[in-house]
C-alpha positions as CSV (number, residue, x, y, z in Angstrom):
1,M,85.1,84.0,93.7
2,V,82.9,80.9,94.1
3,H,79.7,80.9,92.2
4,T,76.2,80.7,94.1
5,P,74.8,77.7,92.3
6,S,71.4,77.5,90.6
7,A,68.8,75.5,92.2
8,S,68.7,72.8,89.8
9,L,72.4,71.8,90.2
10,D,73.0,72.8,93.9
11,L,76.7,72.2,95.2
12,R,77.5,69.8,98.0
13,P,80.1,70.9,100.7
14,Y,83.0,69.2,99.1
15,Q,82.3,70.6,95.7
16,R,82.3,74.3,96.9
17,E,85.6,73.3,98.7
18,A,87.1,72.0,95.4
19,L,85.9,75.4,93.7
20,G,87.3,77.4,96.5
21,A,90.8,75.5,96.3
22,V,91.0,76.4,92.6
23,A,90.2,80.1,93.1
24,A,92.8,80.2,95.9
25,A,95.5,78.5,93.7
26,E,94.7,81.0,91.1
27,Q,95.3,83.8,93.4
28,R,98.8,82.3,94.2
29,G,99.5,82.3,90.6
30,V,99.0,78.5,89.9
31,R,97.5,78.3,86.4
32,R,97.3,74.5,85.8
33,T,95.6,72.6,88.7
34,L,94.2,69.4,89.3
35,V,91.2,68.3,91.2
36,A,91.1,64.5,92.3
37,L,87.7,63.0,93.4
38,P,86.4,59.5,92.9
39,T,83.9,58.6,90.1
40,G,80.2,59.5,91.2
41,T,81.1,62.5,93.2
42,G,80.0,65.1,90.4
43,K,83.2,66.4,88.7
44,T,81.1,67.5,85.9
45,V,79.0,69.5,88.1
46,I,82.0,71.3,89.6
47,F,83.5,72.4,86.5
48,S,80.3,73.4,85.0
49,H,79.9,75.9,87.9
50,L,83.5,77.1,87.6
51,I,83.1,77.8,84.1
52,H,79.9,79.8,84.8
53,A,81.6,81.7,87.7
54,R,84.7,82.7,85.7
55,G,82.6,83.9,82.6
56,G,84.5,84.4,79.1
57,R,85.0,81.5,76.5
58,A,85.6,78.2,77.9
59,L,86.8,74.6,76.4
60,V,86.3,71.4,77.8
61,L,88.6,68.6,76.6
62,A,87.5,64.9,76.7
63,H,88.4,61.7,75.0
64,R,85.1,59.9,74.7
65,D,81.7,60.9,73.2
66,E,79.7,60.0,76.4
67,L,81.8,62.5,78.4
68,L,81.3,65.1,76.0
69,G,77.5,64.7,76.2
70,Q,77.6,64.8,80.0
71,A,79.6,67.8,80.0
72,A,77.4,69.7,77.7
73,D,74.2,68.5,79.5
74,K,75.7,69.9,82.9
75,L,77.0,73.2,81.6
76,T,73.4,73.8,80.0
77,R,71.8,73.1,83.2
78,V,73.9,75.5,85.2
79,D,73.7,78.2,82.5
80,P,70.8,77.7,80.1
81,A,71.3,81.0,78.7
82,T,74.8,80.3,77.3
83,P,74.8,78.1,74.1
84,V,77.4,74.9,74.4
85,G,79.0,73.9,71.1
86,L,80.3,70.4,70.3
87,V,83.4,69.7,68.3
88,R,83.7,66.0,67.3
89,A,83.9,63.9,64.1
90,E,80.6,65.3,62.4
91,L,80.2,68.5,64.3
92,D,82.1,71.7,64.3
93,Q,80.5,74.3,66.5
94,V,83.8,76.3,67.1
95,H,82.1,79.6,67.6
96,A,80.1,78.9,70.6
97,P,81.1,80.7,73.8
98,I,81.5,77.2,75.6
99,I,82.8,74.3,73.5
100,A,83.1,70.8,74.7
101,A,85.5,69.0,72.4
102,S,87.0,65.7,71.6
103,I,90.6,65.5,71.8
104,Q,90.8,63.1,69.0
105,T,89.1,65.6,66.6
106,L,91.3,68.7,68.0
107,A,94.5,66.8,67.4
108,R,93.9,67.4,63.7
109,D,95.8,70.6,62.3
110,A,92.7,71.8,60.5
111,R,90.2,71.4,63.2
112,L,92.5,73.0,65.8
113,A,93.4,76.0,63.6
114,R,89.5,76.6,63.4
115,L,89.3,76.7,67.2
116,G,90.9,80.0,67.9
117,T,93.0,80.6,71.0
118,D,90.8,83.2,73.0
119,F,89.8,80.8,75.8
120,H,89.5,82.1,79.6
121,T,89.1,78.6,81.0
122,I,90.2,75.2,79.8
123,V,88.9,72.1,81.6
124,V,90.5,68.6,81.0
125,D,88.0,65.9,81.9
126,E,89.7,62.5,82.9
127,A,92.9,64.4,83.3
128,H,94.9,61.3,83.8
129,H,95.1,61.1,79.9
130,A,96.6,64.7,79.7
131,A,100.3,63.7,79.7
132,A,99.5,62.1,76.1
133,P,101.2,64.2,73.2
134,T,97.8,64.9,71.7
135,Y,96.7,66.7,74.9
136,R,100.0,68.5,75.3
137,R,100.0,69.8,71.6
138,V,96.5,71.2,72.0
139,L,97.1,72.9,75.3
140,E,100.5,74.3,73.7
141,H,98.4,75.8,70.8
142,L,96.0,77.5,73.2
143,G,98.8,79.1,75.2
144,A,98.4,76.9,78.3
145,F,101.9,77.0,79.2
146,E,102.4,80.7,79.1
147,D,102.1,83.0,82.1
148,A,99.3,84.9,80.6
149,G,97.6,81.8,79.5
150,P,94.0,80.6,80.4
151,L,93.4,78.6,83.5
152,V,93.6,75.1,83.0
153,V,91.8,72.8,85.5
154,G,92.1,68.9,85.2
155,F,89.7,66.7,86.8
156,T,90.2,62.9,87.5
157,A,89.5,60.0,89.9
158,T,93.0,58.7,89.4
159,P,95.8,61.3,89.3
160,E,98.3,58.5,89.2
161,R,98.7,56.8,86.0
162,G,99.3,53.1,85.6
163,D,102.2,53.3,83.3
164,R,103.9,55.7,85.8
165,V,104.0,58.6,83.5
166,G,103.6,61.7,85.8
167,L,101.1,64.3,85.2
168,G,103.8,67.1,86.3
169,C,104.4,67.8,82.8
170,V,100.9,69.4,82.5
171,F,99.7,70.3,85.9
172,E,101.5,72.3,88.4
173,E,99.5,71.1,91.6
174,I,96.8,68.9,93.0
175,V,94.7,71.7,94.8
176,Y,91.9,69.4,96.1
177,R,91.7,65.7,96.8
178,R,89.2,63.3,98.4
179,T,89.9,59.6,98.1
180,L,87.3,56.7,97.6
181,L,87.5,56.0,101.2
182,D,86.7,59.5,102.2
183,M,83.8,59.7,100.1
184,L,82.5,56.2,101.3
185,R,82.9,57.3,105.1
186,A,81.0,60.6,104.3
187,G,78.1,58.8,102.9
188,Y,78.5,60.4,99.3
189,L,79.0,57.0,97.6
190,C,77.5,53.6,98.5
191,D,79.4,51.1,100.5
192,L,81.5,48.3,98.9
193,R,81.3,44.6,99.7
194,A,84.2,42.6,98.4
195,V,84.5,38.8,97.7
196,Q,88.1,37.6,96.4
197,V,87.9,34.2,94.3
198,T,91.2,32.9,93.3
199,L,91.5,31.5,89.8
200,E,94.1,28.7,89.3
201,A,95.8,30.6,86.4
202,D,99.6,31.1,86.3
203,L,100.2,34.6,85.5
204,S,103.9,34.5,86.2
205,Q,104.7,34.1,82.4
206,V,102.6,37.0,81.3
207,R,104.7,39.9,80.4
208,V,104.1,43.5,81.7
209,R,103.9,46.5,79.2
210,G,103.3,50.2,80.6
211,G,103.0,49.1,84.2
212,D,100.2,46.3,83.6
213,F,99.9,43.0,82.1
214,A,100.1,42.5,78.4
215,E,96.4,42.2,77.5
216,G,96.7,39.8,74.8
217,E,98.9,37.4,76.9
218,L,96.6,37.8,80.0
219,A,93.4,37.0,77.9
220,A,95.1,33.8,76.6
221,A,96.2,32.8,80.0
222,L,92.5,33.3,81.4
223,L,91.0,31.6,78.5
224,E,93.3,28.6,78.8
225,A,92.2,28.4,82.6
226,N,88.5,28.2,81.6
227,A,88.0,31.7,83.3
228,P,84.6,32.4,81.6
229,E,83.0,29.1,83.3
230,H,84.9,30.4,86.6
231,V,83.1,33.6,86.4
232,A,79.8,32.3,85.8
233,E,80.2,29.9,88.7
234,A,81.4,32.7,91.1
235,L,78.4,34.9,89.8
236,G,76.0,32.1,90.6
237,E,77.3,31.6,94.2
238,H,77.9,35.3,95.2
239,A,75.8,37.7,93.1
240,A,72.3,36.2,92.9
241,G,69.9,38.8,91.7
242,R,72.3,41.6,91.3
243,K,72.8,43.8,88.2
244,M,76.5,43.4,86.9
245,L,79.2,44.9,84.9
246,V,82.0,42.4,84.1
247,F,85.5,43.5,83.0
248,V,87.6,41.1,81.1
249,P,90.7,41.6,78.8
250,G,90.5,40.8,75.2
251,V,87.5,40.6,72.8
252,E,87.3,37.0,72.6
253,L,87.1,36.7,76.3
254,A,84.5,39.2,76.4
255,Y,82.1,37.0,74.2
256,E,83.1,33.8,75.6
257,T,82.5,35.1,79.3
258,A,78.9,36.3,78.2
259,G,78.1,33.1,76.4
260,A,79.1,31.1,79.8
261,L,76.9,33.5,81.9
262,C,73.8,33.0,79.5
263,A,74.4,29.2,79.6
264,A,74.4,29.4,83.6
265,G,71.2,31.2,83.2
266,I,72.3,34.8,83.7
267,R,71.0,37.3,80.8
268,A,74.2,38.5,79.7
269,E,75.7,40.5,76.6
270,A,79.0,41.7,75.7
271,L,80.4,44.7,73.7
272,D,83.8,46.0,72.8
273,G,85.3,49.0,71.0
274,T,84.1,48.0,67.7
275,T,80.5,47.7,68.8
276,P,78.4,50.4,66.8
277,R,77.4,53.1,68.9
278,D,73.4,52.6,68.4
279,E,73.9,49.0,69.4
280,R,75.9,49.8,72.4
281,W,73.4,51.9,73.5
282,A,70.6,49.4,73.0
283,I,72.5,46.9,75.2
284,L,73.0,49.4,78.0
285,A,69.6,50.5,77.8
286,R,68.3,46.7,78.3
287,L,71.0,46.6,81.4
288,R,69.3,49.8,82.8
289,S,65.8,48.2,82.4
290,G,66.9,45.0,84.1
291,Q,66.3,43.0,80.7
292,T,69.9,42.3,80.7
293,R,71.5,41.6,84.0
294,A,75.1,41.4,83.1
295,V,77.2,43.4,80.6
296,V,80.7,42.0,79.7
297,N,83.1,44.6,78.3
298,C,86.7,44.8,77.2
299,A,88.1,48.2,78.0
300,V,85.0,50.1,77.0
301,L,83.1,51.0,80.1
302,T,86.1,51.9,82.5
303,E,85.2,55.7,81.9
304,G,82.2,57.8,80.9
305,F,79.7,55.3,81.7
306,D,77.3,55.9,84.6
307,E,74.4,53.4,85.5
308,P,73.9,54.0,89.2
309,S,71.7,50.8,89.5
310,V,74.7,48.6,89.0
311,N,75.4,46.8,92.4
312,C,78.0,44.2,91.3
313,V,81.2,45.0,89.5
314,V,83.2,42.0,88.4
315,V,86.9,42.2,88.0
316,A,87.7,39.3,85.7
317,R,90.9,40.8,84.6
318,P,93.9,40.7,87.0
319,T,95.6,44.1,87.0
320,K,98.8,45.8,88.6
321,S,97.3,48.9,87.8
322,A,95.6,50.9,90.8
323,P,94.2,53.5,88.5
324,L,92.6,51.0,86.2
325,Y,91.2,49.0,89.1
326,T,90.0,52.2,90.7
327,Q,88.1,53.2,87.4
328,M,86.5,49.8,87.2
329,I,85.0,49.6,90.6
330,G,84.0,53.2,90.2
331,R,81.1,52.1,87.7
332,G,79.5,50.7,90.9
333,T,80.0,53.1,93.5
334,R,77.3,55.7,92.7
335,M,74.3,55.7,94.9
336,Y,70.8,54.5,93.9
337,P,67.6,54.4,95.6
338,G,67.2,51.1,97.5
339,K,70.9,50.1,96.7
340,A,72.5,49.2,100.0
341,D,75.9,48.3,98.6
342,C,78.0,47.4,95.6
343,L,79.5,43.9,95.4
344,I,83.1,44.0,94.1
345,L,83.9,40.4,93.0
346,D,87.6,39.9,92.6
347,L,88.8,37.2,90.2
348,V,92.5,36.9,91.1
349,G,95.0,34.7,89.3
350,A,97.2,32.7,91.3
351,S,100.8,34.5,90.5
352,T,104.4,34.2,92.0
353,R,105.9,37.2,90.3
354,H,103.2,39.9,90.1
355,E,101.8,42.0,92.8
356,L,98.0,42.4,92.1
357,V,95.6,45.0,93.0
358,T,92.4,44.0,94.8
359,A,89.6,45.9,96.7
360,A,91.5,45.1,100.0
361,T,94.9,46.5,98.6
362,L,93.3,49.6,97.0
363,I,91.8,50.6,100.3
364,G,95.1,49.6,102.4
365,L,93.7,46.3,104.0
366,A,94.7,42.8,104.1
367,P,92.7,40.4,102.0
368,C,91.5,38.6,105.2
369,D,89.9,41.9,106.4
370,L,87.3,41.6,103.7
371,A,86.8,37.8,104.2
372,G,83.4,36.7,104.0
373,G,82.1,39.7,101.7
374,R,82.4,42.3,104.6
375,L,81.7,45.9,104.1
376,V,84.7,48.0,103.4
377,S,83.4,50.5,105.8
378,E,83.1,47.9,108.6
379,A,86.6,46.6,107.8
380,V,88.2,49.8,108.0
381,T,86.5,50.7,111.2
382,E,87.5,47.5,113.1
383,R,91.0,47.9,111.9
384,E,91.2,51.5,113.1
385,A,89.6,50.5,116.3
386,R,92.1,47.8,117.0
387,G,94.7,50.6,117.2
388,Y,98.0,49.3,115.8
389,D,99.9,52.5,116.5
390,I,103.4,52.0,118.0
391,A,104.6,54.4,120.4
392,D,107.4,54.2,123.0
393,G,107.3,50.3,122.5
394,R,103.8,50.1,123.7
395,L,100.6,49.2,121.7
396,V,98.6,52.2,121.7
397,S,94.7,52.1,121.0
398,R,92.7,55.1,120.0
399,A,89.1,55.8,119.7
400,V,87.6,56.7,116.2
401,D,84.2,57.6,115.2
402,L,82.3,54.6,113.8
403,F,80.7,54.9,110.3
404,D,77.0,55.7,110.1
405,R,76.6,54.2,107.0
406,H,73.2,52.7,106.6
407,A,71.6,53.4,103.2
408,L,68.4,55.5,103.7
409,H,65.2,53.3,103.5
410,W,63.7,54.6,100.0
411,V,60.1,53.5,99.1
412,T,59.7,52.7,95.5
413,D,56.2,52.9,93.9
414,G,55.2,53.3,90.3
415,G,58.7,54.4,89.1
416,R,59.0,57.1,92.0
417,F,61.2,57.0,95.0
418,S,60.2,58.6,98.4
419,L,61.7,59.3,101.7
420,S,59.9,60.5,104.9
421,L,61.0,63.9,106.1
422,G,59.0,63.8,109.4
423,D,56.7,67.0,108.3
424,G,56.1,65.4,104.9
425,M,57.9,63.5,102.2
426,L,60.6,64.0,99.5
427,V,59.8,62.3,96.3
428,L,61.9,61.7,93.2
429,Q,59.8,61.5,90.0
430,E,61.0,61.4,86.3
431,V,59.8,64.2,84.1
432,A,60.7,65.1,80.6
433,S,64.1,67.0,81.3
434,G,65.3,64.3,83.9
435,W,64.6,63.8,87.4
436,Q,62.6,66.1,89.9
437,V,62.9,66.5,93.6
438,L,59.4,67.4,95.1
439,R,58.7,68.3,98.8
440,L,55.3,67.5,99.9
441,G,53.8,68.5,103.2
442,H,51.1,66.6,104.9
443,G,48.9,69.5,104.4
444,G,49.0,69.2,100.7
445,T,51.8,71.7,100.1
446,R,53.8,70.9,97.0
447,Q,57.5,72.6,96.4
448,V,59.7,71.7,93.6
449,V,63.2,71.7,95.1
450,A,64.9,70.8,91.8
451,S,64.3,69.6,88.4
452,G,66.1,68.4,85.4
453,L,68.8,66.3,87.1
454,D,70.2,62.9,86.6
455,L,69.0,60.4,89.2
456,G,72.0,60.2,91.2
457,Y,72.1,63.8,91.9
458,A,68.4,64.3,92.8
459,Q,69.0,61.3,95.3
460,G,71.9,63.3,96.6
461,I,70.0,66.4,97.0
462,A,67.0,64.7,98.8
463,E,69.5,62.6,101.0
464,D,71.3,65.8,102.1
465,L,67.9,67.5,102.7
466,V,66.9,64.5,105.1
467,R,70.1,64.8,107.0
468,E,70.0,68.5,107.4
469,A,66.3,68.2,108.8
470,K,67.8,65.6,111.3
471,A,65.1,62.9,110.2
472,A,67.7,60.2,109.2
473,A,66.3,57.9,112.0
474,L,62.9,58.1,110.2
475,V,64.4,56.5,107.2
476,D,67.1,54.2,108.9
477,P,66.1,50.6,107.5
478,N,67.6,49.2,110.7
479,A,65.7,51.3,113.2
480,R,64.0,49.2,116.0
481,W,60.6,51.0,115.5
482,R,60.0,49.4,112.0
483,H,59.5,45.9,113.5
484,R,56.9,47.2,116.3
485,P,53.2,46.7,115.3
486,A,51.6,49.5,113.4
487,T,50.2,52.2,115.5
488,P,46.6,53.0,115.9
489,K,47.3,56.3,114.3
490,Q,49.0,54.8,111.3
491,L,46.1,52.5,110.8
492,D,43.5,55.3,111.0
493,T,45.6,57.2,108.3
494,L,45.6,54.2,106.1
495,R,41.8,53.8,106.4
496,R,41.3,57.5,105.6
497,M,43.5,57.2,102.5
498,R,41.6,54.1,101.5
499,V,44.7,51.9,101.5
500,R,43.7,48.3,102.0
501,V,45.5,46.4,104.8
502,D,45.6,42.7,105.0
503,G,46.5,41.0,108.2
504,S,49.0,42.3,110.9
505,L,51.3,45.2,109.8
506,S,54.6,46.6,111.1
507,A,55.1,50.1,111.8
508,G,57.7,50.1,109.0
509,R,55.6,48.7,106.4
510,A,52.5,51.2,107.5
511,S,55.1,54.0,107.1
512,E,56.0,52.8,103.5
513,L,52.1,52.6,102.7
514,I,51.3,55.9,103.9
515,G,54.4,57.5,102.2
516,A,53.6,55.8,98.7
517,A,50.1,57.2,99.1
518,I,51.4,60.6,99.8
519,A,53.8,60.5,97.1
520,R,51.1,59.3,94.4
521,R,48.6,62.0,95.2
522,G,51.2,64.9,95.5
523,A,53.5,63.9,92.6
524,A,50.3,63.6,90.2
């Protein structure tokens, strides 16, 4: 059975499909299933609905505090009446009907013994870690490998591990999968623009351990090649004005890179695994507000960190691991009002021995396909349209649907975001419990569509409503009507709203002013 969701966390079509696939697999007798979806597509929302639909006791396993907090928040929003307990370090709320637990805490004998074994559903978040002995031990204790054991569902963006250790020892089947490219093409993630910068660093002598470069040796090679200064130069040339996450190997390199960025006039901070929690939150809050433009990190923000306003990811650590690369660029793929794309800046070391993962290779393109910072969607469309299918010795061309990937034109005013809906406006505004989606009619009607959401999910609901209403042309930033002069009707509306107009006005700008005025009045 697929649960009919609450209004506050409505499900998108692919999320319903994922729940249906899990239910169908359970009917076939598959008890340990895996769902693979890219970062930013709402895996936490899916498993929250799964737990609510199945009923009974449930356990969510995660390996980072940030993931536990996100899970508890979504579970509470889907079912506010059911208490959610946390099991981590100082917390031991083992008697709650739904528990979100740290795998490091549960791996301890005393904590595991107090947990009990009467679970109906077990969810493993970031399930690519599930092959580790700590996860297997906990799952075995809970009877997950027994015929009558609980249903186990893993969620991950990267079902293939970088160290080539398979997940088949835990999960029986990937029952639902959508790739990064699938979700880019469907418009659920923001488009990517990639620029590759070759750093003259010889990585041929850097050893490989567990499927990727030995971190200490890689960091030393990059420091010797003056990587921090090169990163600063590349950002100044390609990422002016963008909000950035920078990934590097090694703690020393992280702080050296942040220092080089500051010296180049880019407000930057660094953090690592030893950064105290309160200090880390303060750094990330400054990134969110724009006070800090770049945060450089060493293996800290690859998972469990969500800041959708980030529109540049700098991969300043060459890697052979597609899962690691996917996790890094996934920090920038979330939608955000006014965010047209995310720049992926690849800092690649020259190498004679290692095959490196880049934005191009991850999507299945040649590096030249993304030359000049082209959008990934455009490059894939052109490559498909060229039709390099060979049949009977002939070059066969095939027609493909072109992407409709223009970001919708959001109007920002006083911390609110609004979209035209033809017969009214959709407005996102922040309230005490999160973000609220309002539908405002031109006649003064006011409807709360959803409330208590994170900004990315609120944006997704609003954009889905615009597309369902077939009003996307009204919010297409490239529509021709935007450049025409404002109509007499628009000018009259602005006068009645007492909005001052200086000089000539385009129809697009007039529409923005009218929308902002409606949003201010209706959201108050």
